[in-house]
N, C-alpha and C positions, 0 to 999 in steps of 0.2 A: 207894560214894557215899552220903552221909547223906541223910535225908529232906529237911532244909532245903535242902541243895544241889540235890537233885532238883527241889524246888519252884521254886527260883530259876531253874534251867535251863529248866523248863517255861514259867515266866513270860517268860523272855527269848525263847524260841521263839515264844510267843504274840504278844509285842510285835513281833517281826520279821515274823511273818505279817501282822499288822495293818498295819504300815507298808508292807509290800510290796503288799498288796491296795489300800490307800489310794492309793499311787502309781500302781498299774495303773488303778484306776477314774478317777483324775484324768486320766491319759493318754487313757482312753476318752472322757471328757467333752471333752477338747481336740481329739480326732479327730472325734467326731460333731457337736460344737457348730457348727463352721463349715459343715457340710453342710446346706443349706437350699434351700427352694423359695419364691421370692417370689410373692406374690399381688397381682394388679393392684387388688383391692378393699380391700387392707389394708396398713398399714405393717409389720405383724407377719408374718414369714415362717414357713413350716412348717419345723420342725426336729425332730431326734431327741434334743434335750437332755433333755427330760423323761423319755423312755424310759431314757436312761442314768442319770438320777437314780433312777428306780424300781429298777433293778438294783443301783445303788450302795447303796441302803438295805437291800435284801435281803442283800447280801454283807457290808456293813460295820456295819450297825446305825445307831442314831440319832446317836451322837457322832461316829464316824469318817466317816460320810457327810456330816455337816455340815462337818467339817474339809476333806473332799475338795472340797465345793462352794465353801468359802471360798477355798481355794487356787486353784481354777479361776477364780473371780471376780477374785481379785487378779491372776492372770496376764493376764486379759483387760483389766483396768483399767490396768495398766502399759503396755499396748500390744501384747501378743502377739495375733495374729489367731486367737483361739479362739472368738469369738462368731460369730453367723450371718453368712454370706457372707464369711467370713474377715476379719471386722472386729475392732477392739479399741480400747482407749483409754478414758479417763474419760468422753469425750463419749457413748460408746455406753451406758454404765451410767446416765448422767444424762439420756439422751435419751428420746424418747417410748416406746420399747420396753424401757427399762431396768427398769421395774417388774416385768416378767415374769421377768427374770433374777434380781432380788432375791427375787421370789416363790418361786423354786425352793428357797430356804432354808426357807420355811414348809412346802413340800411334803415336804422331807426330815425336818423336825422332826415333822410330824404323822404321816406314814407310819411313821417310826421309833418314835415314842412308842407308837402302837397295836400295832406288832409286838412291842415290848418288854413292853407291858402284857398281851398275849395271845400268849405264845410258842407257836410251832407251829400257830397258827390262820391259815391263808391268807386266810380271810374278813376277818380284822382288817387284813391287808396291803392287800386290795382296798379295804376301807372307808377305810383311810388314804390310799391313792392318790386315791380319789374326793374325799374331804374336802380333802386337800392341794392337789389341782388346783383345787378350788373357791376356796380361799383365795388361791392363786396368781392365778387369774383375777380375783378381786375387787381384789386389790392392784394387779396390772398394769393393769387397766382404769381404776381410779381415777387411777393415774399417767399413763396415756395421755390420759385426759380433760383433766387439768390441763395437761399439756405441749402438747396440740394445741388447747386451747380448745373441746373438745366436751362435749356433755351426756354423762352416764354411759350413757344408753341408746344413744346413737350410738357411743360408744367400745366398748360391749359388742357392738354389731352388727358392728363391723369387727375387734375384737380378740379375740373369743371364739367367736361363733357359727360362723364358717367352720371352726373347728378341733375342734369337739365330737366329730364322728364319728371323726376320725383319732386323737384322744386316747383315745377309748373303745377303739379297736383296740389302741393301745399298752398300755393298762391290761390288756386281755385277754392280750396277748402276755407281759407281765411276770408276770401271775398264773399263767400256765401254765409259763413257762420259769424264773421266779425260783427257786421251790423246787428244781427240778431242778439249776439252776446251783449253788445253795448245797450241795446234797447231793454234787455232783461235786467241789466244792472241798474239802469236809470229807473225802471219801474220799481225795483226793490228799494232804491233810495227814497223814492216818493212815498212808497207804502210805509216805510219806517217813520217818515216825517208825519204822515197822516195819523198814525196811531198814538203819537205823543200829544197830550193835551197842551195847548198853549197856556201860558200863565194867566191870560185874561179870562175871567169867568164868563164873560159875555159870549164866548165862543163854545161853551160847553152845552150839551143837550139840556133842555128844560130851563136854561138860564133866562130866556125871555119870559117863560111862564112864571118863574120865581119873581122876576121884576114886576110882572102884572099883578101878582098876588100882594106884593108889598104895597103897590099903589092903592089897591082895594082896602 
């Protein structure tokens, strides 16, 4: 196999892995997104969506995680019950809590950008999650205030403050488990590559012995 062919083959394998992981993380979002706990003091339920976004950025990077989120939002917008409380449809995205759904895009972009700018630095990922959630909070709260006719402070009190402690725990979980999950996926990919025989027979076991026998 020539080097250009090997390069094309490796690129194809990388693209396949990216597509597979993107599909898997989209499925995870669709599974975790509907699981929610409503709060009597707020129209915004407690969900695991942002935790899924944290892990998606760890595994996929900024570009693929953004694609993953866009697919998730599109699926929910067309009516699939992938949003909180198994809801969906354009009314959910355009409604009072829709700003937080759209705000997850900012979360993915900010976390992914910092992780790309400082590769291998988990502190950059943590900072990205904190800043990303802050922007998500601001965007979602402004959206909530406009939709419900509230002041920004009132919207902040019902749309953000009850969730700060829980989101801090989610960031901690992602910061601890995210790098380990990435390492496990990379090990799995390397293992799969190792168990496939290359086309060149010189790399197979006993190939050198066979050549020596031919010379004799």
